[in-house]
C-alpha positions as CSV (number, residue, x, y, z in Angstrom):
1,M,2.2,-11.0,-9.8
2,G,0.4,-11.4,-13.2
3,G,-0.9,-8.2,-14.6
4,R,-4.4,-9.6,-15.3
5,P,-7.2,-10.7,-13.0
6,N,-7.2,-14.3,-12.1
7,G,-9.6,-16.4,-14.1
8,S,-12.4,-18.6,-13.0
9,G,-12.4,-22.2,-12.0
10,S,-9.1,-23.4,-10.5
11,G,-7.7,-19.9,-11.2
12,G,-10.5,-18.3,-9.2
13,E,-10.0,-20.7,-6.4
14,R,-6.3,-19.9,-6.3
15,A,-7.0,-16.2,-6.3
16,R,-9.5,-16.7,-3.4
17,R,-6.9,-18.6,-1.4
18,I,-4.1,-16.0,-2.1
19,W,-6.6,-13.3,-1.2
20,E,-7.3,-14.9,2.1
21,V,-3.6,-14.9,3.0
22,A,-2.3,-11.8,1.2
23,V,-4.5,-9.2,2.7
24,P,-4.3,-10.3,6.3
25,V,-0.6,-10.6,6.0
26,A,-0.4,-7.2,4.3
27,L,-2.4,-5.6,7.1
28,G,-0.4,-7.4,9.7
29,V,2.7,-5.8,8.1
30,V,0.9,-2.5,8.4
31,L,0.3,-3.1,12.1
32,A,4.0,-4.0,12.6
33,L,5.0,-0.8,10.8
34,L,2.6,1.3,12.8
35,D,3.9,-0.2,16.0
36,A,7.5,0.2,14.9
37,F,7.0,3.9,14.1
38,G,5.0,4.4,17.4
39,V,2.1,5.9,15.6
40,M,-0.7,3.7,17.0
41,S,-2.8,4.7,20.0
42,S,-3.8,1.7,22.1
43,S,-7.5,1.9,21.0
44,Y,-6.5,2.1,17.3
45,A,-4.1,-0.8,17.7
46,A,-6.8,-2.9,19.3
47,A,-9.3,-2.1,16.6
48,A,-6.7,-2.9,13.9
49,V,-5.7,-6.2,15.4
50,L,-9.4,-7.2,15.6
51,G,-9.7,-6.1,12.0
52,V,-6.8,-8.5,10.9
53,L,-8.4,-11.3,13.0
54,G,-11.6,-10.6,11.3
55,L,-10.2,-10.9,7.8
56,I,-8.5,-14.1,8.7
57,G,-11.7,-15.4,10.2
58,Y,-13.7,-14.3,7.2
59,G,-11.5,-16.2,4.9
60,Q,-11.0,-19.4,6.8
61,I,-14.2,-19.8,8.8
62,G,-17.7,-20.4,7.5
63,R,-17.1,-23.3,5.0
64,D,-19.2,-25.8,7.1
65,R,-21.6,-25.7,10.0
66,Q,-18.9,-26.0,12.6
67,A,-17.0,-23.2,11.0
68,A,-20.2,-21.1,11.0
69,E,-20.6,-21.7,14.7
70,Q,-17.0,-20.5,15.2
71,L,-17.8,-17.5,13.2
72,A,-20.8,-16.7,15.4
73,D,-18.7,-17.1,18.5
74,L,-16.0,-14.8,17.0
75,K,-18.7,-12.2,16.2
76,M,-19.8,-12.2,19.8
77,Q,-16.2,-11.9,21.0
78,L,-15.3,-9.1,18.6
79,G,-18.7,-7.3,18.8
80,G,-19.2,-5.1,15.7
81,E,-15.6,-5.2,14.5
82,L,-15.9,-8.3,12.5
83,A,-19.1,-7.2,10.8
84,A,-17.3,-3.9,9.8
85,V,-14.3,-5.9,8.4
86,R,-16.7,-8.3,6.5
87,Q,-18.4,-5.3,5.0
88,A,-15.1,-3.9,3.8
89,V,-14.0,-7.2,2.3
90,D,-17.4,-7.6,0.6
91,G,-16.8,-4.2,-1.0
92,V,-13.5,-5.3,-2.7
93,S,-13.3,-5.4,-6.5
94,E,-10.7,-5.3,-9.2
95,L,-8.4,-7.6,-7.1
96,R,-5.3,-8.3,-9.1
97,F,-2.0,-10.1,-8.4
98,Y,1.1,-9.3,-10.4
99,S,3.7,-11.9,-11.4
100,H,6.3,-9.3,-12.4
101,H,7.1,-5.7,-11.3
102,E,6.7,-4.5,-14.9
103,R,3.0,-5.4,-14.8
104,F,2.6,-3.9,-11.3
105,Y,4.1,-0.6,-12.3
106,E,2.3,-0.4,-15.6
107,A,-1.0,-0.8,-13.8
108,L,0.0,1.7,-11.1
109,A,1.2,4.3,-13.7
110,E,-2.1,3.9,-15.6
111,Q,-4.1,4.5,-12.4
112,V,-2.1,7.5,-11.4
113,G,-2.7,9.0,-14.8
114,Q,-6.4,8.7,-14.3
115,A,-6.5,10.0,-10.8
116,K,-8.9,13.0,-10.2
117,E,-8.1,14.1,-6.7
118,E,-5.1,12.8,-4.8
119,V,-2.2,10.3,-5.0
120,L,-0.8,9.1,-1.6
121,T,2.2,6.9,-2.1
122,S,5.3,5.5,-0.3
123,Y,8.6,4.1,-1.4
124,L,10.1,2.3,1.6
125,R,12.8,0.3,-0.1
126,R,16.5,0.9,0.6
127,Y,17.3,0.4,-3.1
128,P,16.7,3.0,-5.9
129,P,13.9,2.4,-8.4
130,D,16.5,2.1,-11.2
131,A,18.0,-1.0,-9.5
132,L,15.1,-2.8,-11.2
133,N,16.3,-1.7,-14.6
134,S,12.8,-1.3,-15.7
135,A,11.2,1.1,-18.2
136,A,7.8,0.6,-16.5
137,V,9.2,1.7,-13.1
138,A,10.8,4.8,-14.6
139,A,7.5,5.5,-16.4
140,Y,5.6,5.3,-13.2
141,F,7.7,8.0,-11.5
142,T,7.4,10.1,-14.6
143,A,3.6,9.6,-14.5
144,C,3.6,10.9,-11.0
145,A,5.4,14.2,-11.9
146,D,3.3,14.6,-15.0
147,W,0.1,14.2,-13.2
148,V,1.0,16.8,-10.6
149,A,2.0,19.2,-13.4
150,A,-1.2,18.6,-15.2
151,S,-3.5,20.5,-12.8
152,P,-3.1,23.0,-10.0
153,L,-5.7,20.9,-8.2
154,H,-3.5,17.8,-8.1
155,Q,-1.5,16.9,-5.1
156,L,0.9,14.0,-4.5
157,R,2.3,13.0,-1.1
158,R,5.1,10.5,-1.0
159,V,6.9,8.9,2.0
160,V,10.4,7.6,1.5
161,T,12.8,5.7,3.8
162,S,15.8,7.2,5.4
163,E,17.7,4.0,5.2
164,N,19.6,4.1,1.9
165,A,21.7,1.6,-0.1
166,P,24.3,2.8,-2.5
167,G,22.8,4.7,-5.3
168,M,19.7,5.8,-3.4
169,A,20.9,9.4,-2.8
170,D,20.7,10.3,-6.5
171,W,17.1,9.3,-6.6
172,T,16.3,11.1,-3.4
173,D,17.9,14.2,-4.9
174,S,15.6,14.0,-7.9
175,Q,12.6,13.7,-5.6
176,R,13.9,16.7,-3.7
177,Q,14.1,18.7,-6.9
178,L,10.5,17.8,-7.8
179,V,9.4,19.1,-4.4
180,L,11.1,22.4,-5.1
181,D,9.7,22.6,-8.6
182,H,6.1,21.9,-7.6
183,R,6.1,23.2,-4.1
184,A,2.9,22.5,-2.3
185,R,1.6,20.0,-4.9
186,Y,4.5,17.5,-4.9
187,L,5.4,16.7,-1.3
188,V,7.9,14.2,0.1
189,R,8.7,13.2,3.7
190,V,11.4,10.9,5.1
191,V,10.6,8.3,7.8
192,D,13.0,6.2,9.8
193,V,12.4,2.5,9.0
194,Q,14.8,-0.4,9.5
195,G,15.3,-2.5,6.3
196,D,12.7,-2.8,3.5
197,A,9.0,-2.3,4.3
198,M,5.8,-2.6,2.4
199,S,5.1,0.3,0.2
200,V,1.5,1.4,-0.6
201,A,-0.2,3.7,-3.0
202,I,-3.8,5.0,-2.4
203,I,-5.3,6.8,-5.5
204,D,-8.5,8.7,-5.2
205,R,-9.2,7.1,-1.9
206,D,-10.3,3.7,-3.2
207,H,-7.6,2.2,-5.5
208,V,-4.9,0.6,-3.3
209,F,-1.6,-0.9,-4.5
210,F,0.7,-2.9,-2.2
211,A,4.3,-3.6,-3.1
212,F,7.0,-5.4,-1.1
213,G,10.4,-7.0,-1.7
214,A,13.8,-7.0,0.2
215,D,15.7,-8.1,-2.9
216,P,17.2,-5.2,-4.9
217,Y,15.9,-6.7,-8.2
218,V,12.6,-8.2,-7.2
219,V,9.3,-6.5,-6.2
220,T,5.9,-8.3,-5.9
221,G,2.6,-6.8,-5.2
222,F,-1.2,-6.7,-5.7
223,S,-3.9,-4.1,-6.1
224,L,-7.6,-3.8,-5.3
225,R,-10.4,-1.3,-5.2
226,S,-12.3,-0.7,-2.0
227,A,-13.4,2.6,-0.4
228,K,-13.4,1.1,3.0
229,L,-9.9,-0.5,2.8
230,G,-8.8,2.7,1.0
231,E,-9.9,4.6,4.1
232,Y,-7.9,2.4,6.4
233,M,-4.8,2.7,4.2
234,R,-5.1,6.5,4.1
235,S,-5.0,6.5,7.9
236,Y,-1.9,4.3,7.7
237,H,-0.3,6.7,5.3
238,Q,-1.3,9.7,7.3
239,A,0.3,8.2,10.4
240,L,3.6,7.7,8.4
241,W,3.3,11.2,7.1
242,E,2.9,12.8,10.5
243,K,6.1,11.0,11.7
244,G,8.1,12.1,8.6
245,R,10.5,14.9,8.0
246,D,10.3,17.3,5.1
247,L,12.7,16.0,2.4
248,T,13.9,19.5,1.6
249,A,14.9,20.0,5.2
250,T,17.1,16.9,5.1
251,G,20.6,16.7,3.7
252,R,22.1,14.2,1.3
253,P,23.1,11.0,3.2
């Protein structure tokens, strides 16, 4: 997770290879979550699986003639799905991998501060943010509250996990208070998820941040800009949101 874009040459090659693995894996995690939460219709699930296969195929097929033929066969099998996924991938820019959670949360807080319309985010770790003992993490959550307070047109929706490790209840209480303070502009819902899951933030529909880590003291992640992938992830977030319970209607664990 280095807070800067990967460089050219060997760095660019490493970034390309990481990209080819990270995004399909991340979307695969999304599919697993959707399946676990029971929020996928059969048609949506099929399209999503094809999308992941398309991403994998796009990254690993097409480097020589034989691969090109395989890609053509895959296109025939998947119909228009692969073309749509390729179009989405081609539209990706500002891809960044972060070597430390400090850099990740600094970039995320900066993007939240620049948001014009909406911030959709999730925190699906069992451990409270202060477990990372990071000023950057604290600054990110402050930036979220400040952004909501800055304009009556701003709205933030956050999904949090119901599975809590010690210390999580205090942070959840702080989120509950923000909901009460800002009412319809700072919204939080609770979803049932086993263990730690991938967290995501979608800002103004096209900036997407992915974070994951089961260790209390380690979070890794990457970010990108893509209107198409942003649309996919907004659908993912909406599915979680619809399955969630209003935080103000739940008691302290």
